[in-house]
N, C-alpha and C positions, 0 to 999 in steps of 0.2 A: 408530807415535806420528803417521803419515801417516791411516793412518784415523782416529785422534781429531779430527785438525787437520781434516777434512772435516766431524766430526759436529760439533764446534763449530761449524762455519763455517756447516751448516745450519739449527742450531737457534738462530744470530743473526739467520739471515735470517726466518724464522720468526716468529721473537720481533717485528724489526722490520716485520716485513707485519701483525702483531697490532696493534700500536701504531697503524702506520696508519690500518690500518680502524676501528679504534674512537677516533679522533684526527677520523676524516673521514668517520666513520658518514653524520649527516645530509648530505652533499653528494653523497657515494656514492647514499646515497638516493633523491636530488633527480635525479640522474644519470637512474638504472636507471628511476626512476618516467616521466620525463619519456623514453626510450626505452620507452618502457609494458611493463615486463621484471619488474614487478610488480602484483600484483592490488589493485586497486582495490574501494572500497565499491560494491555496487549501487545505484541510486537508485529506489525504489519507491513504489509508494503501494498499501496493504491497503482493500479495498472488501468489505463480508460484512453478511448480518443479524446479528444478533442473537436476534431473534425466533427459538424452538425451532418446529419444523414442527409440532408439538402445540398450542401457540399461536396461530399466524396464525389468520385468520377460515377457517373451515368451508364458510362460504355465504354469496352475495350477498343481503341481504336491506337490501331500501329503510329507509333512516335508519338502520340500523344502523352503528355504529361500529367500523373493522378499526383494530386497534393494531398497532404493529410498533416495531421500530429497526434502526437499522445503524451500523457503526463504520468510519470513517475512519482510519487508520492510517497517518502519513506517517513514510517512512522517504527521504525526499529528498535529505537533506541541506545541508536549510535550513528556514526556518519559508514555510508554504506558506498563499497561499490559493486555499483549494478552492470554486470554485462545486456546486453539486450539482443537480438536476433530479429532484422526483417527481415522473410523469407517471403517468394513468389509462387503460387502454384497457377499452371495452365491448363484448364481443363482436368481437374483431377489426378495428373501425373504426379510424377516427382515433384517434390520442390524444391528451387534453389536458393537461398542465400545470397539475398543482394546489400546485404550489409550486417558488418558483425563489429560491436563496439563496445565502450567501457565507461559509465559514468558514474563520478563519485558526486553523494546527494549527501549535505549535512542532514542530523537527524531533525524531525519534522519541516523539514523543508522540499519543495519539490524541483524538477523540472521538465519542461515542455520542450519537447523534440519535433522541428517541423522538417519533414522529408518530402522528396518529391521523389517516384520511381516515372521513366518510360518505358511505355508496352511495348514487348517487340516484335510479337506477332496480336494474327488475332486469333479469338479463342469465344466458346460458348461464354466461358466462365472463368476468370482471374480470381484468387481468393490471396487478400495482402494478409498475413500475419504480422503478429509482433508480440517478441515474445521473451522474459526474464528465466534463464534455467535455471538459474539456483535459486529465485522462488519457485518454480513450477506455476507461472502466469501468463496467461498467451491472451490477447485478441485477436478478432482477425474483422474483417469484412471481405465481401464479395463484389464484384463489376462484373453486369453482362452484358454478350455483346451487341454493339450495333448492328441494327437491322435494316 
């Protein structure tokens, strides 16, 4: 009889705790988040080339166009303005900016930008850089000289 009474009391306490947890779940979660005891969504930006290696220009030929595309994927948790730069460097010398712009991307969306650059001179090697200065991210590819 006493065992049965203890079982009923324990079961009642568990039921009360479950009802309390369900009713105050949002407040409990908020407090756990405040104490940094629950994982938060990671905020990041992805930047990558869309053009596969076989579609990139094979050689630097003056007056020939190099076409490429890149994607910016916004996972920052909010709509974000992305300043970006496209720079070109001939033979390891100082690079020059050929495009500088800003694009606004909504949260969890992406933008694919198609670009074209016309080689202005012959060089052993040309490197094209794409940079997101605010995110401190960049990608690049190199084009060798046609022999």
